[in-house]
C-alpha positions, 0 to 999 in steps of 0.5 A, spaced: 514 151 406 518 145 407 525 146 411 530 146 407 534 139 408 542 140 410 543 133 408 540 134 401 542 137 395 539 138 387 545 140 383 547 145 378 553 144 376 560 140 377 564 145 381 558 144 386 558 136 386 565 136 387 565 141 393 559 137 396 563 130 396 569 133 398 567 136 404 567 129 408 571 123 405 568 119 410 561 121 408 557 116 405 554 120 398 547 117 395 547 120 388 541 120 384 541 121 376 535 122 373 532 126 367 524 129 366 522 125 360 523 119 364 516 116 368 519 112 373 524 117 375 518 120 379 517 116 383 524 115 384 525 122 386 520 121 392 523 114 394 530 119 395 528 124 398 525 119 403 531 117 405 534 122 405 530 124 411 530 117 414 538 117 414 540 124 415 548 123 416 549 121 409 549 126 404 544 125 398 545 128 390 539 130 386 543 129 379 539 132 372 543 127 367 542 130 360 543 138 364 549 135 368 552 131 363 558 132 364 559 128 371 554 123 368 558 121 364 564 121 369 560 115 372 558 112 366 551 113 367 547 110 360 539 110 363 535 113 369 534 112 373 542 110 376 543 111 382 551 110 386 553 109 392 560 113 394 564 113 401 569 119 399 572 116 392 570 109 393 565 106 389 559 102 395 555 100 390 551 101 383 543 100 382 540 101 375 532 102 374 527 104 378 528 099 383 526 102 390 528 095 394 534 096 392 536 103 392 533 102 400 537 096 401 543 099 400 542 105 403 541 102 409 547 097 408 552 102 407 549 108 411 549 104 417 554 099 416 561 101 420 565 098 414 564 096 408 567 093 401 569 097 396 567 094 389 572 099 386 576 104 388 579 111 384 585 115 384 582 122 384 575 125 385 570 121 380 565 128 378 572 131 376 571 132 369 575 130 363 582 135 363 580 136 354 574 141 357 577 145 362 582 148 356 582 149 349 585 142 345 592 143 342 589 144 336 592 149 329 584 150 328 582 157 329 575 159 332 573 162 325 576 155 321 572 151 327 565 154 326 566 153 319 567 147 320 561 146 325 557 150 320 558 145 314 557 139 318 550 141 320 549 142 313 550 136 311 543 134 310 536 137 312 537 132 319 543 132 323 544 128 329 550 129 334 550 124 338 555 120 342 556 112 338 552 111 332 545 110 331 548 102 331 552 103 338 549 110 342 554 110 347 549 113 351 542 113 354 539 120 351 543 118 344 539 111 344 532 114 346 533 120 340 535 115 335 528 110 337 524 117 336 528 119 330 527 111 326 520 110 330 518 117 327 521 115 319 525 121 319 531 120 315 538 123 318 545 123 318 550 123 324 556 125 328 559 122 334 562 128 337 566 123 341 570 123 336 573 130 336 572 135 342 574 141 337 566 140 334 564 138 341 565 144 344 564 148 337 557 146 338 556 148 345 559 154 343 555 155 336 548 152 338 548 155 345 547 148 348 551 145 353 549 138 352 548 133 347 545 129 343 543 136 339 539 135 332 540 140 327 534 141 322 535 144 316 542 148 318 539 150 325 538 147 332 532 145 334 534 142 341 535 135 346 531 130 347 527 133 351 525 138 345 525 132 340 520 127 344 515 133 344 516 136 338 515 128 334 508 128 340 505 134 337 506 133 330 511 139 330 518 135 327 513 133 321 511 139 319 517 142 320 521 137 314 516 139 309 
């Protein structure tokens, strides 16, 4: 078995991510946002791991963008693969797409360079989740009333997509992709923008026991997220479910 690298980690929670970033604010951190459904990510994950071996002075963090959506949102990740380079809380570089050459050059530049010119600065840790995720929203809505409202939204039509943004203007790459899949499959569906209602956003996570978005609901029941929907369309299972 390969020896575990001390400068490489697969992120499993926001707390783990924040803890690793905060251990050394002078260290360069390279973050790889990837997804299982995106074929280019497989090659770039290999490139990323090789770079981690080559540059032990840097911290390499691998983040599955859909399962760790709060982290992905904090960096405005809309498509994968996507790479962020930081020193402390300072953004050094952003690389979009499967560009191994650009990633290699960026890592070589910033890891070996004693000084740097930041692209932007933040006043707080970049992975800090939105404040409204840490505590319930101050609303006069009981848990029972919220669940009732969520169920009503889930049953507004045979197929309901809870997404970020609208079909015309999706606010994340995953929402954009699932809208395209449904349209290509000629599925009629209604949508709800979860970014407009934090109560519904958090209520659906609990009600459906599903932590990420988009969520596809068919006949009042959760089908799943992007990966599952893509598999069901490819296998014909979604079409059978809609009969």
